[in-house]
N, C-alpha and C positions, 0 to 999 in steps of 0.2 A: 542508508543509515548502515556506514561500512562497523559494525560492531559486533562481536560477539560474546555473551556472555560465560563470563570466569568459569572456574571449577567451583571454586568459591561459590559464587553467584549462584549457579546451578542448586549446588548443597544446602543454599540458606533457603530456597525457593521450594524445594523440596520438605525441608524441614518446617518451615511456617507454615507448607497444605495439610502437613501431617497433623501439626498441632491445632491447627483452624477443623478438620475433618473428624477429629477423633477426640480433641478434649475442648474446644469452644462450641461446638453447635449440638454437642448436648443440652448445653444449659442455657440455647440461643432463648427459646421460648421463656425459660425461667426470670431470663433477665429482663423479659420485655415484660413479662406479668409484675416480676419486684421492684421493678426499676431500681437496678442493682444488679453489678458485677461481683461473683463471688469471688471473694477474697484470694482462693486457693488458683485462678486463671489469672490475676494478675501479678501472684509469686513465679508463676509458671513463664509468664512471658518475660518478668526478671530475670529469670534462668536462662532462658532463651538470649540473653540479651538485644529482645525486642524495643527495650526503653534507650539503648546508645545505638543503635542505627546508623543515624545522622552524626554521632559524635566520634572526634579521632582515636586510634587508638592508643596515643600517650595519656589520655585522661579516663581512658578504662572501658571506652566504647568500642564498636565495630569497625567504624568508619569506613561505611560505605557510599561506594559513588552515588550518584544522584540514579543512575540505572540503578543500581542496586537496590536502591530504598523502595525506586517504583514497584521493583519486581516483589518485594515484600509486601508493601501495598496492597500492591494488585491480589497478593494471596490474602491478605487480613479479609478485604474489601466481600470477599466469596461471604463474610460471617456476618455475624452481628454488628449493625453499622455504628450500635453507640457503642461496643467494646471497642470498636476500632476507633471512634474520633478519641479517647482516652489517649491510647497510643501516638496516632497521628499528628493528636495537637502538640503530644508533647514533643514527639521527635522531631515537627514540621517545624512551623511557624512560633512555638513556646522556646524550641531550645539554638535553632540557626542562627538568630541574631547573636547571641553568645559565642556560636564559636566564629562568625564569621568578623565579629568587630570587637568582641571583647578586649579587655589587657590580658598580658599574661599570669598577674595576679587574679582577676577576676575569674579567668580559666579554671584554672588552678584550685580554686575555692570552693567553684560551684558544678563543674563540670563532672568529676569522677561519681558525687551522689546521682548527676543526674541521669550520668552514665546507668549505673544498678538501679535505677526505678527509684531508689530511696528519696529521693527529691523531685517531687511531678513537677514540670513546667507550665505555663500561659503566657497567653500573648494578650497582651491589652490594649487596644486601640480603640474600636470602636466606642460613644459615647452616644448618649439619649440625643444629641444634635450635632452630631458626627457620624454617620454611619459611610455611606459612599462618598461625602465630601470629607474626608480623612482628615482637609486641611482645614477644618473649621472646629478643632481642638478649646475646649473651654479649662481639661485640666492643666493645671499651671504649678511649675513648678520655681521656688524663688532660692538664688542660695544666699544663706548666710553664714559666712565662717569657712569652715569645712565639710556642712552639712545642707542639701537641699531639701526647702519645707515646700513639700507635695498636695496642693487642695484640687479637687472636684471627682469626679466620677467616672465611671466605665462599665458598659454594659455588654449583654448578651456574650460573657468572657466565658471561653469552655475550659472545661478543668477547674473553674475557679473553687466550686468548694472544699476542691481536694489537692490543689495544688500546693504546693511550697514555696518557687519563685516565680515572678512575674517579669514580663519584657514589658513594662509601664511607656508610653511615648505622654510628653509633658509637655506644654507651652512654655518655653524659655523666654523667649524675646518675640512680646507681641507684634512689635513693628515689622522683623525680620517675617515671622510667620514660618507657613513650610520655605520660603529659601533662607532658610538658616535660624530660624528662632525654635525649631522642634526639638526636642532630645529626648535618646530611650533611655531608660534608666531601669536596672534589675534591682528590683523591691521585694525582700523577703516578707513572708506573710506576717509574721512576728513583730516586723517592724512597727515603732509608737506610730498612733494614728492610723492606721491602716484597719479596715472592717472588711467583711464579707458580707453581702446585701442576702436578700430573700432568692431562693435556687425559683427558678423559672420552671411553669410548666408548659412544657413543648407537645407539639405534634408528634410526633417522634424522636428519634436518639434515645430511647430511655436508655438509663443506665449511667447517659452519657450527659453532667451537668453543667448549667451556665448560670450566671449568677452576677448581680453589679458588684464592681469593687468600688468601694468609700475610701475617700483620702480625706483627712481632716487634720492639716498640720503634720501628715506625716512626714516623718526625720528619715531622708535617703544620704548613708554616706555618698560623698562626691566622687569613692573610688569604685562605685555601683554605677557609675555614669559606662554608658555601653558607647563605645566610637566616643567619637568627638561631639561635643557642647554643641548643638545646634545641627547638626547631619541628621537626627533622626526621622526626617521624616524620607530622605533619602537609602537610607537602614530599612527603613518598613517596606518601600517600595520593593529592595531585594526580596529582603525575606517572603513576602505576600505571593511574587513571582514565582520563588520554587517551590514554594509552599502552593501554588496551585498546579504544578504538577504532579504530587503526592497527590491531591485531592482529585485528580482526574485519574489517576490510577486506580484508588479505592472505587473508582464509579465502575470502571473498566471492568474489575473483579467482582464486583454485585452484577453486572450484567450477564458477567461468564455463570454465574452462578443461575440468575432468573432463565436463562438462556436453556442451563440444564434441566433445570424444574422443569420448564416448559414444553420441551423434548420429549422427557420421560413420560410426562403428564398425560401427553398429544398421544403417545403410542398406548396409553393401558386405557382409556376412557374411550368407552364406545356409543356410538349414535348411530340409531339406524343400521345396526348391524355389522357397522365395521367402524375402527380409532378413527378419531375424530384426526388423525393425524394425514391420511388420506384425502383429507380434503383440503382443496386447493387454495382457500381463502387461511386454513390452519398454514399452510406451508408458506404461503406468502407472509404473515406474518413472520416464520421464525428466520425466514429468510432476510426480511428486514433488520430482524434483529441482529443476527450474525455480521451482518455489513454493515453495519452502523457502527457495533461494536468491534469489530477489527479495525474501523478507518479511527475512530476513536482510540485505540490502542495505538495505532500507528502517530499520531500525532503527538500522545503523548511520550511516547520513545523518543518521537526525533526531538520536541522539548530536553529531556533529558541529558542527552546524547551532544546537544548543543552546549547546556551546561557544564557537564564534564568537560569537555572541549573549550572552555570559557569563555564563550561567546556571549552574548547579550541576547536573552532571549522575550524581551518585552512583550511583541506580538507571538511569538509562538508557547508561551507560558499561557496566552491567555487565550487564544486557539484552542489549545488541548483543553484546558477549564472550561471551557462556553461547550464544546461541543462534546465533550465527554459527557458532563452534567445533563446536557439538553437529552443523550443518547438513551443515558440512565433512566430518566423519566419515561421516556417514550417507550422503552424495554418491559418498564413497570408496567406502562398501562398495559402494551399487547400482552404480559405474563397474565396480568388478570384476567382477559379478555381469555384469551385461551383456557382458563382456569375455568371463566362463567362463574356460577355461584361460590366455588369454592376456593377460588382466587379471593375474594370479599369478606372471607369469615376470618377472625381473627387466629383460629387456632394454627391456621399453617402461615406459613412463611411469605407468600407472597403479598400480603395486606401490610404486614411490615416493611419488607423493601419499598414499596410503593409510595409508604406516609415519609420513610427515611429519603427517598431522592431526593423529595422535594424541594428542603434545605439546599442541596447541593447548587442549587441556580442563585441562591443567595449570598450567605455566607462567601468570606475570602475574597470580595468582590462580586457584586452581581453580576449574572451572566449581562445586564443592561450598559453597565460599566468595562463590562470586558470588550463587547463592542465597539463603544468609543475608544480604547483604547486601541484594538486593533485596528479601527479606520484612523487613526491619527499616525498609525506607526506604515500604512500604506500609502496615506496620502503626503507623506514626508520622506517615504523611500522611492 
């Protein structure tokens, strides 16, 4: 990968690292216990421009490259994953569709507020009957004059209870289906006929909320169509592809933090008169954790680099998401083993990372789906 981080990205990296360590980390346990992100942390993130990292400068954002965004998400991944999810869902799949495919009018109307963090974004594709099979949408939109009437239900939508704008995918031509019959819309939370359902209780990601979206004759202006009518499924694949690189970067950052915590503990914890770090069994676990994390980092930044070069990265993005999420889960498991009973106690961060790691193998495309995508590309090539 013939690239070097620019001075701007290096400075952004250090700024986010400082913010994470000095401001967010002291509240990580509170977020876990309260299931709520302190508002002052959100306000600081806004001031730092973190909600606008993927939005072009002309609309008030920072407009980082995909590599730059991966660097930022890697640093954010070092802290509470629920907190990170609020920002990454907004800057990733929540806003990238509008940035890539929206009309100039839509961008002018919505992106400045999204860049400042005043308008939080969410991405709504999954449904009760359409998870991995995203072509099986039942949410429908019918055009009546200059308005689309939307009916259906989405579920497991990250940021749903706090979001102001939603990229929503609906079936607009049943006969065409995914081949030209799915359209993307930008829906505001106050549009008539749109309500948020019950907040989900989850295993992890405390402070990050998911919920159902319910559309009952929801009225969406025609000008809020994102891209071309019928091309929503193609847009979704593009949005998810880049989003998977961001998810991988977050996972790498979490692995880095777990390795640091495990290394420190192994040096301090003594058994049989010596630090457990002296034991080969512990050393081999640390070696595997470090090696796999570095491999995940390389896959992630290769995919990011290729996107910035304008290349198609269907295979590479899936490889990064698949491997980084698997590594995150393995690293978290080894971190608990190194910490022993202390790793299983909720007062310490290891247990939290372990629970938070599990969802990374499921959302934004299960790892089984990633393997199918990779295999198809390999066979095609």
